[in-house]
C-alpha positions in Angstrom: 167.2 70.9 131.4 167.4 68.7 128.5 170.1 70.1 126.2 173.7 71.2 126.8 175.8 74.0 125.0 179.4 73.6 124.9 180.7 77.4 123.7 184.2 77.2 121.3 185.5 81.0 120.2 184.1 83.9 120.8 180.9 85.9 120.2 178.9 88.4 122.0 177.7 89.7 125.2 175.5 90.2 127.6 176.4 92.5 130.8 175.2 96.8 130.9 179.4 97.4 129.4 179.3 100.6 131.3 179.2 99.0 134.5 181.8 96.6 133.1 184.2 100.1 132.2 183.6 102.0 135.7 185.6 98.3 137.1 187.6 97.4 134.7 191.0 95.9 133.3 191.5 95.0 130.0 191.9 91.3 131.0 188.1 91.6 132.6 186.4 93.5 129.5 187.8 91.0 127.0 186.8 88.2 128.7 183.3 89.8 129.0 183.1 90.7 125.5 184.4 87.2 124.3 181.6 84.7 126.8 178.9 83.5 124.0 176.1 84.6 126.9 172.7 85.9 124.7 172.2 82.6 123.1 171.3 81.6 126.3 169.6 84.5 127.0 167.6 83.7 123.8 166.7 80.3 125.1 165.9 80.9 128.9 168.8 79.0 129.4 171.3 80.2 132.3 175.3 81.5 131.0 176.7 78.2 130.9 179.9 78.5 133.2 183.6 78.8 132.3 185.4 75.0 132.8 188.2 76.8 134.7 185.9 78.4 137.2 184.3 74.7 137.8 187.8 72.7 138.4 191.1 72.8 140.9 194.3 74.0 139.5 194.9 70.4 138.9 192.4 69.8 136.2 190.6 68.3 138.8 186.1 68.0 139.2 187.4 68.6 143.0 184.0 70.5 144.0 182.2 67.3 141.9 180.5 69.8 139.9 178.1 68.7 137.5 179.1 69.3 133.5 175.0 68.0 132.5 173.6 71.1 132.3 176.6 72.9 130.1 180.0 74.5 129.8 181.5 77.0 128.2 185.5 76.7 126.7 185.1 80.1 125.5 188.7 81.6 125.8 189.2 85.5 124.4 191.4 85.5 121.5 191.6 81.8 121.1 192.7 80.8 116.9 192.1 77.7 115.7 196.1 77.6 115.7 197.9 76.8 118.7 200.2 80.5 117.5 197.3 82.8 116.9 197.3 84.6 120.1 201.1 86.2 119.6 200.5 89.5 121.0 199.2 88.7 124.8 199.5 84.9 124.5 196.9 84.8 127.5 194.1 82.1 125.2 193.4 78.7 125.4 193.7 78.0 121.8 190.8 75.5 120.0 192.4 71.4 120.7 193.8 73.2 124.1 189.5 74.0 124.4 188.6 70.9 123.1 191.1 68.8 125.4 189.3 70.3 128.3 186.1 68.9 126.7 187.1 65.9 126.4 188.2 65.9 129.8 184.3 66.9 131.0 183.5 63.5 128.4 185.4 61.3 130.0 184.4 63.2 133.4 180.5 62.4 132.7 180.9 59.3 130.5 181.8 57.6 134.6 179.0 59.5 136.2 175.8 58.6 133.7 177.0 56.1 131.3 177.9 56.0 127.6 174.5 55.6 126.6 173.2 57.9 128.5 175.4 60.4 127.8 175.0 60.2 124.0 171.7 60.6 124.7 172.5 63.8 127.0 174.5 64.8 124.1 172.5 64.4 121.1 170.0 66.9 122.2 173.0 69.1 123.5 174.3 72.2 120.9 178.0 73.2 120.6 178.3 76.9 119.6 181.6 76.9 117.5 183.3 80.5 116.3 186.2 80.5 116.0 188.5 81.7 113.0 188.5 85.6 112.7 191.7 86.0 115.8 194.3 83.3 112.9 193.1 86.3 110.1 194.2 89.6 112.2 197.0 87.2 113.3 197.3 87.1 109.8 197.5 89.6 107.9 198.5 91.7 110.7 201.8 89.7 110.8 204.1 89.6 108.4 206.8 86.5 109.1 203.5 84.7 108.3 202.6 86.5 104.9 205.8 85.2 104.2 205.7 81.8 105.2 202.3 81.0 103.6 200.1 82.5 101.3 196.9 83.5 102.2 195.1 80.5 100.0 197.2 78.4 101.8 196.7 79.9 105.1 193.4 79.8 104.8 193.0 76.1 103.2 194.9 75.3 106.8 192.6 77.0 109.1 189.5 74.7 107.7 191.7 71.1 107.3 193.1 72.1 111.1 188.7 73.2 112.0 187.6 70.2 110.5 189.9 68.1 112.5 189.1 69.4 115.3 185.3 69.9 114.6 186.2 65.5 114.6 186.5 65.2 117.9 183.6 66.9 119.1 181.6 64.8 116.6 184.2 61.7 118.7 183.0 62.8 122.2 179.1 62.9 121.4 178.4 66.4 119.4 175.6 65.6 117.0 174.0 69.3 116.6 176.7 71.6 115.5 176.0 75.7 115.2 178.8 77.0 113.3 179.8 80.5 111.9 181.8 82.4 109.8 184.0 84.9 110.6 182.7 88.6 110.1 183.8 91.7 107.4 187.5 91.9 108.9 188.8 94.6 106.9 185.7 96.6 107.9 186.8 96.3 111.9 188.3 100.0 113.2 192.3 98.6 113.5 192.1 97.6 109.5 190.5 100.8 108.5 193.6 102.7 110.3 195.8 101.0 107.6 193.1 102.5 104.5 192.8 105.6 105.8 189.6 104.4 107.6 188.1 103.2 104.8 188.0 99.0 104.6 190.9 96.9 103.2 189.6 94.6 100.2 192.1 91.8 100.4 191.2 91.6 104.2 187.6 91.1 103.2 188.1 89.1 100.4 190.2 85.9 101.9 187.6 86.2 104.9 184.5 85.6 102.0 187.1 83.1 100.4 187.4 81.5 104.2 184.1 81.7 104.5 183.2 79.5 100.7 185.7 76.5 101.8 183.7 76.7 105.0 180.7 75.8 103.8 182.6 73.6 101.7 184.1 71.4 104.3 181.0 71.8 106.5 178.8 69.8 103.3 181.4 67.2 103.5 181.8 66.7 107.0 178.3 66.3 106.8 178.4 63.6 104.8 181.4 61.9 106.2 179.6 61.2 109.6 176.1 59.7 110.2 174.0 61.9 112.8 175.2 65.6 112.3 172.7 68.0 111.5 174.3 72.4 111.3 173.3 75.9 111.0 175.5 78.0 109.8 175.7 82.0 110.8 177.2 84.0 107.6 178.4 87.1 110.3 179.8 88.8 107.4 177.0 88.8 105.5 175.4 90.8 109.4 177.9 92.6 109.6 178.0 93.8 105.8 174.1 94.9 106.1 174.5 96.9 109.4 178.0 99.0 108.0 176.5 99.9 104.8 172.8 101.0 106.4 173.5 101.7 109.8 170.6 103.9 110.4 168.1 101.4 109.1 169.5 99.4 112.5 169.9 102.2 114.5 173.5 102.9 114.2 175.0 105.9 113.8 178.3 105.0 113.5 179.9 102.0 111.5 183.7 103.6 111.5 184.5 104.0 114.7 185.4 102.3 117.9 183.1 102.4 121.3 185.9 102.3 123.4 190.0 102.9 122.6 192.5 105.9 121.6 193.3 107.9 118.9 192.0 107.6 115.7 188.9 106.2 115.2 189.6 104.7 119.1 191.3 102.5 117.1 194.8 103.3 118.2 195.1 101.5 121.5 192.5 99.2 123.0 189.8 99.7 125.5 191.6 99.9 128.2 191.0 102.1 131.9 192.3 105.1 130.6 190.4 105.1 127.0 187.6 107.0 125.3 184.5 105.9 126.2 181.7 107.1 123.6 178.8 108.1 125.8 176.4 106.3 123.4 177.5 102.7 122.5 174.4 101.7 121.1 174.5 103.7 118.0 177.9 101.9 117.7 178.5 99.1 115.8 181.9 98.8 117.2 182.7 98.3 120.5 186.8 98.0 120.4 189.3 98.5 117.7 187.9 94.6 116.2 184.1 93.6 118.4 180.7 94.4 118.2 178.7 95.8 120.7 176.3 94.6 122.2 173.5 96.4 120.3 175.5 94.6 117.2 175.7 91.5 118.7 171.7 91.3 119.5 171.4 91.7 115.9 173.5 88.7 115.4 172.0 86.2 117.8 168.4 87.5 115.9 169.9 86.3 113.2 171.3 83.1 114.4 168.0 82.1 116.0 165.1 83.5 113.2 167.6 84.5 110.1 166.7 83.8 106.3 168.8 81.9 104.3 170.6 84.7 103.7 172.4 84.5 107.4 171.6 81.2 108.3 171.5 77.7 106.0 170.8 74.9 105.6 168.4 75.5 109.1 168.8 78.4 111.3 169.3 78.0 115.3 165.7 78.0 116.3 165.3 74.6 113.8 168.4 73.5 114.7 167.2 73.3 118.8 164.0 71.7 117.8 165.5 68.9 115.2 
C-alpha cells in the first residue's frame, strides 16, 4: 500500500450500530462512533488500526508491527486542549495523539530511513477532525466562560491547532484533510437548552471558528513548502441535512436515536437507553454524534463535494495530487 492515513479526532462510523447496541457498554459505543472508518472504505483501504492496540503498556512496539500502512490516533471525546474531556477524563487530547505519532515517526525512521520515510509520508493523507469537543466544553462550562470571551477562546483554539499541525508538518506530513466543526447548537443536547430549537449563539461561534480555521490554513500553507490540504465544511453539510431532511431520506433531524428523555438527549447512549427502530431515518445517533446514514453523506461530500462543501480541492483530488 502506497498511502497511509493518520486519523486524529472524531468523525464517522462503519459498523451496524444495532449490532453494537446488542452487546454494548457506553465506552464501546463511544469508541465505535469516533473511529474514522468510512473514508478508508471509500478509498478501498483497510481501517487503520488504533495505535494503542499495536503497542505494549510501555509504549513499545514489542510485536514488531509495521506502521507503514496507516495507524489511527483518534480518541473519543478528544479536543485541541488538554483539559477538554472534563466529564469522562478518558480521551487522549490532540497533543498526546501527536506525541504518539512522533513515536511512530521515530520508529519508521529507524525502520526504513529518513529519505524513504519522507517519500512515503508525502503520499499519505493526514486526517485531522477536531474542535467540536472544545466548543461543547466551552458552552457547557460556566467557569470557562468566566475566564474567556468566546472570541478569545476561539482564537486560542486556532493558535493551539496551528502549533499541532506544524508538528505534523515537521514530522513529514504534507497532505491534509481537515474538517471544520458542525452545527453544534443544533445537536440534541443543545436543543434541550432552547425549547428544542437550535442555540443561535453556539452556532454563531461555530461559524466564527470555521472562518478562522480557513484563514489559518491558508496562512499556514503559505508559511510551509509543499502543503496540500482539503477543508471540509461540516457546518454547511450538517445545516443542509437539518434544514432539508426529507431530501436526504431523513424523517427526524432533531431527536437522537439513542438516549433518554426529551429528544432522547437527557442522557448519553447507555445500555438502558431508548433505541429508535429506524436509525437510518435519524440525522443524530446520540446527544452529539451523527448516525451512520448522515456520516456517509459527509464522506461522499468530503471525497467528491463541490466547492460549497470542500475547498480548495476535495479529498479525491487530494489523494491524486
